[in-house]
C-alpha positions as CSV (number, residue, x, y, z in Angstrom):
1,X,171.7,133.2,98.2
2,X,172.7,136.0,100.6
3,X,174.2,138.7,98.5
4,X,175.5,141.9,100.1
5,X,176.8,144.9,98.1
6,X,178.2,147.9,100.0
7,X,178.7,151.0,97.8
8,X,181.2,153.8,98.6
9,X,179.9,155.5,95.5
10,X,178.2,154.2,92.4
11,X,181.6,153.4,91.0
12,X,183.2,151.6,93.9
13,X,181.6,148.7,95.8
14,X,182.3,145.7,98.0
15,X,180.5,142.6,96.8
16,X,180.0,139.5,99.0
17,X,177.8,136.5,99.0
18,X,177.6,132.9,100.4
19,X,176.3,130.1,98.1
20,X,177.6,127.1,96.2
21,X,177.9,129.1,93.0
22,X,176.4,132.0,91.2
23,X,176.3,132.1,87.4
24,X,175.5,135.0,85.1
25,X,176.0,135.9,81.4
26,X,177.2,139.5,81.5
27,X,178.1,142.4,79.4
28,X,179.1,145.6,81.2
29,X,178.5,149.2,80.2
30,X,181.6,150.2,82.2
31,X,185.1,148.7,82.3
32,X,185.3,146.6,85.5
33,X,188.4,146.4,87.7
34,X,188.1,143.6,90.2
35,X,190.2,142.5,93.1
36,X,189.6,139.1,94.8
37,X,189.5,139.0,98.5
38,X,188.2,135.5,98.8
39,X,186.4,132.9,96.6
40,X,187.0,131.9,93.0
41,X,185.6,132.9,89.6
42,X,185.5,131.1,86.3
43,X,185.1,133.4,83.3
44,X,184.2,131.7,80.0
45,X,184.6,133.6,76.7
46,X,184.2,132.4,73.1
47,X,187.8,131.5,72.7
48,X,189.2,131.0,76.2
49,X,188.5,130.4,79.9
50,X,190.0,132.2,82.9
51,X,190.2,131.2,86.5
52,X,190.7,133.8,89.2
53,X,191.2,133.3,93.0
54,X,192.2,135.1,96.1
55,X,194.6,138.0,95.5
56,X,194.0,138.1,91.7
57,X,193.2,141.3,90.0
58,X,191.6,141.6,86.5
59,X,190.0,144.1,84.2
60,X,186.9,143.2,82.1
61,X,186.4,145.7,79.3
62,X,182.9,147.0,78.5
63,X,180.8,145.3,75.8
64,X,182.6,142.0,76.2
65,X,180.4,138.9,76.4
66,X,181.3,136.5,79.1
67,X,179.8,133.7,81.3
68,X,180.9,134.3,84.9
69,X,180.6,131.6,87.5
70,X,181.5,132.6,91.1
71,X,182.2,130.2,93.9
72,X,182.8,130.6,97.6
73,X,185.9,128.7,98.7
74,X,187.3,127.1,101.8
75,X,184.4,128.3,103.9
76,X,184.9,131.9,102.9
77,X,182.4,134.0,100.9
78,X,182.9,135.1,97.4
79,X,184.1,138.6,98.1
80,X,185.5,141.3,95.7
81,X,186.2,145.0,95.5
82,X,184.8,146.3,92.2
83,X,185.7,149.6,90.6
84,X,183.7,150.8,87.7
85,X,185.7,152.8,85.1
86,X,183.0,154.7,83.4
87,X,183.2,156.3,80.0
88,X,182.5,159.7,81.5
89,X,185.3,159.3,84.0
90,X,187.7,158.0,81.3
91,X,186.9,160.8,78.9
92,X,187.9,163.3,81.6
93,X,191.1,161.4,82.3
94,X,192.2,161.1,78.7
95,X,191.2,164.6,77.8
96,X,194.5,165.7,79.3
97,X,196.7,163.0,77.8
98,X,198.1,162.7,74.3
99,X,198.0,159.1,73.2
100,X,198.4,157.2,69.9
101,X,194.9,156.2,68.9
102,X,195.9,154.3,65.7
103,X,195.8,150.9,67.3
104,X,192.6,148.8,67.3
105,X,191.3,148.1,70.7
106,X,191.6,144.4,71.7
107,X,188.6,143.5,73.8
108,X,190.3,141.0,76.0
109,X,190.3,140.4,79.8
110,X,193.5,141.7,81.4
111,X,194.9,139.7,84.2
112,X,197.3,141.4,86.7
113,X,197.5,138.6,89.3
114,X,198.4,140.2,92.6
115,X,200.3,143.2,91.3
116,X,201.5,145.2,94.4
117,X,200.6,148.6,93.0
118,X,197.1,147.7,92.1
119,X,196.6,145.6,95.3
120,X,197.7,148.6,97.4
121,X,195.4,150.9,95.6
122,X,192.3,148.6,95.8
123,X,193.0,147.4,99.4
124,X,193.3,151.0,100.5
125,X,189.5,151.6,100.1
126,X,188.6,148.7,102.4
127,X,188.5,150.7,105.6
128,X,186.1,153.2,104.0
129,X,183.4,150.6,103.8
130,X,183.0,150.9,107.5
131,X,182.3,154.6,107.4
132,X,178.9,155.7,108.7
133,X,179.0,159.0,106.8
134,X,178.8,159.4,103.1
135,X,182.1,158.8,101.3
136,X,183.5,162.0,99.8
137,X,183.3,162.1,96.0
138,X,186.6,163.9,95.6
139,X,188.4,161.0,97.4
140,X,186.6,158.4,95.3
141,X,187.7,160.3,92.2
142,X,191.3,160.3,93.4
143,X,191.2,156.5,94.0
144,X,189.8,155.8,90.5
145,X,192.4,158.1,88.9
146,X,195.1,156.3,90.8
147,X,193.8,152.9,89.6
148,X,193.7,154.1,85.9
149,X,197.2,155.5,86.2
150,X,198.6,152.3,87.6
151,X,196.9,150.2,84.9
152,X,198.6,152.4,82.3
153,X,202.0,152.0,84.0
154,X,201.7,148.3,84.2
155,X,200.4,147.7,80.6
156,X,200.7,150.5,78.0
157,X,198.3,148.6,75.7
158,X,195.4,149.2,78.1
159,X,195.0,152.7,76.5
160,X,193.7,150.9,73.4
161,X,190.7,149.8,75.5
162,X,190.2,152.5,78.1
163,X,190.6,155.4,75.6
164,X,188.2,153.8,73.0
165,X,184.8,155.5,73.4
166,X,183.3,154.1,70.2
167,X,180.0,152.3,70.1
168,X,180.0,148.8,68.5
169,X,179.9,148.9,64.7
170,X,178.0,146.6,62.4
171,X,179.7,143.2,62.3
172,X,179.3,140.0,60.4
173,X,176.3,138.4,62.0
174,X,177.1,134.8,61.1
175,X,180.6,134.9,62.6
176,X,179.4,136.8,65.7
177,X,176.6,134.3,66.5
178,X,178.7,131.2,65.8
179,X,181.3,132.5,68.4
180,X,178.8,133.7,71.0
181,X,175.8,131.5,71.0
182,X,176.4,130.1,74.5
183,X,175.8,133.5,76.1
184,X,172.3,134.3,77.4
185,X,171.7,137.9,76.4
186,X,168.5,139.8,75.6
187,X,168.0,140.1,71.8
188,X,168.3,143.9,72.1
189,X,171.8,143.5,73.5
190,X,172.8,141.1,70.8
191,X,171.5,143.6,68.3
192,X,173.5,146.4,69.9
193,X,176.7,144.4,69.9
194,X,176.4,143.6,66.2
195,X,175.6,147.2,65.4
196,X,171.9,146.7,64.7
197,X,168.5,147.7,66.0
198,X,166.4,144.9,67.3
199,X,164.2,144.8,64.2
200,X,167.2,144.8,61.9
201,X,168.9,142.1,64.0
202,X,165.8,139.8,63.7
203,X,165.4,140.5,60.0
204,X,169.1,139.8,59.3
205,X,169.1,136.7,61.5
206,X,166.1,135.2,59.6
207,X,167.8,136.0,56.3
208,X,171.1,134.3,57.3
209,X,169.9,131.4,59.4
210,X,166.4,130.8,58.2
211,X,165.3,130.4,61.8
212,X,164.3,132.4,64.8
213,X,167.2,133.4,67.1
214,X,165.8,131.4,70.1
215,X,165.3,128.2,68.2
216,X,168.7,128.5,66.6
217,X,170.4,129.2,69.9
218,X,168.8,126.2,71.6
219,X,169.9,123.9,68.8
220,X,173.5,125.2,68.9
221,X,173.7,124.8,72.7
222,X,172.4,121.3,72.6
223,X,174.9,120.3,69.9
224,X,177.8,121.7,71.9
225,X,176.5,119.9,75.0
226,X,176.3,116.6,73.1
227,X,180.0,117.1,72.0
228,X,181.1,117.9,75.6
229,X,179.3,114.9,77.0
230,X,180.2,112.3,74.4
231,X,183.7,113.4,73.4
232,X,185.1,115.3,76.4
233,X,183.4,112.9,78.8
234,X,182.1,115.8,81.0
235,X,179.2,115.5,83.4
236,X,175.9,117.2,82.8
237,X,176.4,119.3,85.9
238,X,179.6,120.6,84.4
239,X,178.2,121.2,80.9
240,X,174.7,122.8,81.2
241,X,175.9,126.2,82.5
242,X,178.8,126.5,80.1
243,X,176.7,125.9,77.0
244,X,174.1,128.5,77.9
245,X,171.3,126.7,80.0
246,X,170.3,128.2,83.3
247,X,168.6,125.2,84.8
248,X,169.8,121.5,84.9
249,X,166.3,120.1,84.6
250,X,165.4,122.3,81.6
251,X,168.7,121.2,80.0
252,X,167.9,117.5,80.6
253,X,164.4,117.9,79.2
254,X,165.5,119.7,76.1
255,X,168.4,117.3,75.5
256,X,166.2,114.2,75.8
257,X,163.6,115.8,73.5
258,X,166.2,116.3,70.8
259,X,168.4,113.2,71.1
260,X,166.0,110.7,72.7
261,X,168.2,109.9,75.6
262,X,169.1,111.6,78.9
263,X,172.4,113.4,79.1
264,X,173.5,110.9,81.8
265,X,173.2,108.1,79.3
266,X,176.2,109.4,77.4
267,X,178.5,108.9,80.3
């Protein structure tokens, strides 16, 4: 896979690569504002799936678990402009604004399609990627401030996410894991998202599930795969990435070990 990232600053980049697909389970430390130039992306969350294509613009809040599958399309690379909206930057922005902070932040993906204000803002940085000299930080700051201002103008509820600087609190472990078992995350990150240290996460997991996290995760992913294959009539190549496996051969081996048949035999 040939992947190229050009950075104007640490907060603004142009990402491009050519390959059949690229899959990753991600959780971002910053809010990510993304504009599609070419290619397609499929984003899978616990409760919903999004499809984005050329011209679409979307915002992924920080600390949101998602499986992201990127595809080149029609001979064009998967190419995006990505703007990081960091906590530090947002704190400075909202320090001068009086907002209602009573509402609970809804950690959802915001889709803006090809909104002309946002598209104009993001496309305006494209010529700067050809600069040979260092991109001025003050101009980068203006562009990010412009993007935040446009987001607030388009959707007032975005303040509930962008102006929320809290760390994840302790949540119900059973409910969290039942909703998010298909995402491949280091145990430290899962602990962080549930408001626990790694040692507390492992201890609580053993208490609630009477199993190790890795064995329990594999079992849940295989159960979901069996359902998708037998009831939804999906192909193994469609299923293995979505249920949390990284490799088709490893998925097939684990599936046959558990159920005694290959995934293709359910078709």
